N, C-alpha and C positions, 0 to 999 in steps of 0.2 A: 691691053683690054681697053676698049673705047667706053667712055661714059655716055649714057644716053642723054640726049638733049632734053632739058626740062623746060616747060612753058615759062613765060615771063612771070606769071603769078601762080606757082604750083599749088598753093593752098586754095585758090578760088575754085578750081574745077576738080581737083583730085583728092583733096583732104590731106596732102602731104604736110609734114611738119614745117612750120614757118622758118625754122632754123636751118633748113636744108640748103638754102641759098648761101649762107655764111655760117657753116657749122663751127661750134666751139670744139676745142681739142678733146673734150670729154664726150662729145657726141658719138653715137654709134656709127654715123655715116662719115665721120672724119677719117677713120681708119677702118676700111671695110675688110678686115681680116676674117678668116673663117671662124674665129672665136666669138665674134659678135654679129654674124650675118643674120641670125634668126631675130635678134633684137632690132637690128637695123630695118629689116623688112616689116616687122610688127610696128615699131614706134615711129620710125621715120616715114614709113609708107602710109600712115593714116591713123594710128592709134596713139598719136603723140600726146593727147590729153591725159593719158595714163603713164607717160614716160617720166621716170624719176628725175632725169636731167632737165627736161622741159619744165616740170613742176618746180624744181629747185630754182631755176632762173626766172620763172614767171613773175614773182613778186618784185624783182629788180627792174623789170622792163614793162612799161605800160603800153608799149607799141605792139606787142605780140597779141594776136587774136586768140581768144579762148574758145575752143570748140564746144558747142552746146551738146549735152547728152541726148 
């Protein structure tokens, strides 16, 4: 299965999670198994500001942008 090419800055034009370029092992997109595909589409694909993984690591990193509601 081929991975689609992502733009250089996926969050700028698409609203994708900023972690998608270098996902953490606990990220939904790290292991795209059928068990987490729905969460991957929802959170990694644009609703990352409500993702429990993103919100958990957000306080430890000031370099990640926070999406405005």
